[in-house]
N, C-alpha and C positions, 0 to 999 in steps of 0.2 A: 307555479312557483313565483313568488314575488321578487322584485329587483334587489331589495336590500335584505329582507328577512327570508332566507332561503331554506324552506322546509316544506313538507307536504301539508296541505290544509287540514288533514285529519289529525295533525300533531298540535293544532292550535285550538284552545278551548273557547267557548263563548264567554267565559268569565276570566278577566285578565287583571292582574296587578301590574302597574306600570311605574315603578320607581325610576329615578334617573340613575342611581348608583347600581352598578353591576353586582357589587357585593351584597347589596340589600335584596336584589332579586334572588340571589342564591340563598340568602337567609330565609326568605319567604318560601322558596322551593324546598328548603330543608324540613319544612313542616308538612310537605306532601308525603303521602304514603309510599309513592314510588316515582320520585322525580327523575326526569330524563332531560338532558341537554339536547334540545332539538335544533338549535341554530346558534351559530356564533360567527356572524358575518357583518361586515360594514359597520362595526361598532355596536351591534345589537346582540345581546346575550339573552337567549330565550330558553326557559325551562317549562315543562308541562308534567302534570301528574295529578293524582287524585287527593283531595282533602275531604275527609268524612264521606268518601264514596263519590264525590263530585269532581269531574274533570275540570282542572283550572290551569292557567298559564301565568307565569311571571316573566316579565321582560325588563332588562336594564336598558333604558333608552339613551343614556347619556344626558348631558345637561342642555336645557333650553328648549324653547318652543319649536324650532325647525325639526329637531330630531324626534321630538314627541309626535309632531304632526305626521311625519313619514311613517313612524311606527304604527300609530293608530289606524291610518288609512290602510296599510298593508295587512294588519291584523284583521281589520273589518272585512277586507276582501276574502279572508280565510275563515270568516264566520264569527268573529268576536263582536259583541255588541254591549258589553258591560265592563267598564274600566274604573278601577280604584287606584288612584295615585297614593303610594305610601312613601312620603318624602321627608326631607329635612328642611328646616326654615330658620330664619332669624326672627326675632320678636321685638315688639315696640314698647309694651306696657310695663310700668313698674310692677314688680311682683312676679312677672314671668321669668322663669329660670330655665337653664339647660335641662333637657329631659322632659319638659312639659309636652303634653300631647294636644294637638290642635286639630279640630275638624272644621273645614272651611264651609261657610254658608254663602260665600261669594268672593270675588276677586276684582280688585281695581286693575284695569288693563293698562300696563305700561310696556308690554312686549309688542312685537310687530307681527308675528306669524298669524295670530288670530284675525288680524285686519284683512287678510286675504279671503276670509270666510264671511265675516259679518262686520258692519261698520262699528266704529269705536263707541258710539252711543248705545250699542246693544249690550245689556248687562251680562257679565260672565258669572253664571250661577250653576251649581251642580243639580243633578236630578233629585227632586225632593225625596223620592223613595229611598235612594242611596244615602242621602244625607241623614234622613231619619233613622235608617237602619244602623248606620255607623254610631249614631248617638245611643240607640237602644242597646247595641252590642257593648259599648263602653259601660253603660249602666249595668248590664248583665254580668260583665266581668269585674265590676267594681273598680274600674280604672278612671281616675279623675281626668276630665278633658275640658278644654276651652273650645267653645263653638263661636265662630265669628268670621268677620271679613278680613281678608289679607290683601296683599298687593303682589303682583308678579311682573318682573321686567326681564330684559335679556342682555343687560350690559353690567356684568358683575363688577368690573373694574372701571366703571364710568367715573369721570372726574367728580370729586366731592366739592362742588361749588357752594357758595352761600345760598343760591337759589335751591339747590338740592337739599341743603340742611333745613331750609324753611319748609320745603315740601314734606320732609320727613317729620318735622314738628307738627305740621298740619295733620298728617296721618295719625300721629300719636294722640293728638287732641281729639280726633274723630273716632278713636277707639279701635283702629286697626290692630290685628293681633299677630300678623306674620308677614314675612317677605321671602319669596322664593322665585323660581324662574319658569314654572311649567303650568300651573293650574289655570291661568287665563286661556291658554291654548286648549287644554283638555276640556274645559267647560264650554267654550265657544264651539269647538268642533262637535262636541256631543249634542249641543242644541241644533247645530246646522245639519248634522248627519242623522239625528234621531237616535243616538246612542245614549245609554245610561252612564252617568259619570259621578264620581265623588272623589274627595281628597282628604287625607289625614296625614299630618306631619308631626315629627318630633323636633322640638326646639334644639338648635345647636349653638345658641348664643344670642347676642343682641343683633340688631339690624346693621351694626357698623363694626362689630368685633367678632372674630372667629373664636370658638370655644377654646379656653386654655386646656392644656393636657390634663390638668387636675380634675376637669369636669367631664372627661371622656366617659367614665363609667356611668355618670348620670345620663349622658346622651344615649349610650348603648341600652340602658334600661328603658328610656323613653322610646327608642326605636323598636325594641322588642314589644313594648306595650302597644305601639301603633300597629305593628304587624299582627299581633293577636286580635286586636279589635277588627282590623280589616278582614282577616280570615273568617272570623265568626260572622261578620256582616255579610260577606260574599256567600258564605254557606247558607245563611238565612234567605238571602235574595234568591239563590238558586232553588232552594226548597219551595219557596213561594211560586216559582215559575212552573213547578211540576204540576201536571194535570191531576 
């Protein structure tokens, strides 16, 4: 039994969805044929069950790189090796709106946790097979997505200085499509540990403003679209693993 995620290893699947939001983990598990709450300890809520006959796990990790890192390490100790983050994010580009679905092809590293694994000049990128399957699943489900590079940091309420504003404008000019707090850690740990990783997010507003209440329905639709894509992609990955 692990220190933080306290359950039997047989209750953890090889295939894991790792949103930060505990409610989103439950929404994912609601798609399972027979979801079971297998752990609710130290801020981690874990469900397991079968989706299209394949054993899968969904965990709400909480926000930020440190909590994600602990969760992934302990899940891997129990047999997990394929992780898809189903998250929320802010966006940068004109035309991006609340509810847009974004698949990450890479992440600018502004968080600190991943630096304990690989140096800052090492790129944070998902596993190509997971990235490509997420894109294929979106196409199969006829759900529009944006595929691009985002940025992840770990100081949500950091002071908004003029230097910060200039950095954000640079990111906008460079075409970055999202900002959140976990994908840099996920990707770097996957590369270091040899796990498969991918990330898909639903936009919840701009990089500087939280979504207004009037846009909540749009976000919820985007969130459900991201969940559907992730479930289909994970199912396809699992089927391709079968001998």
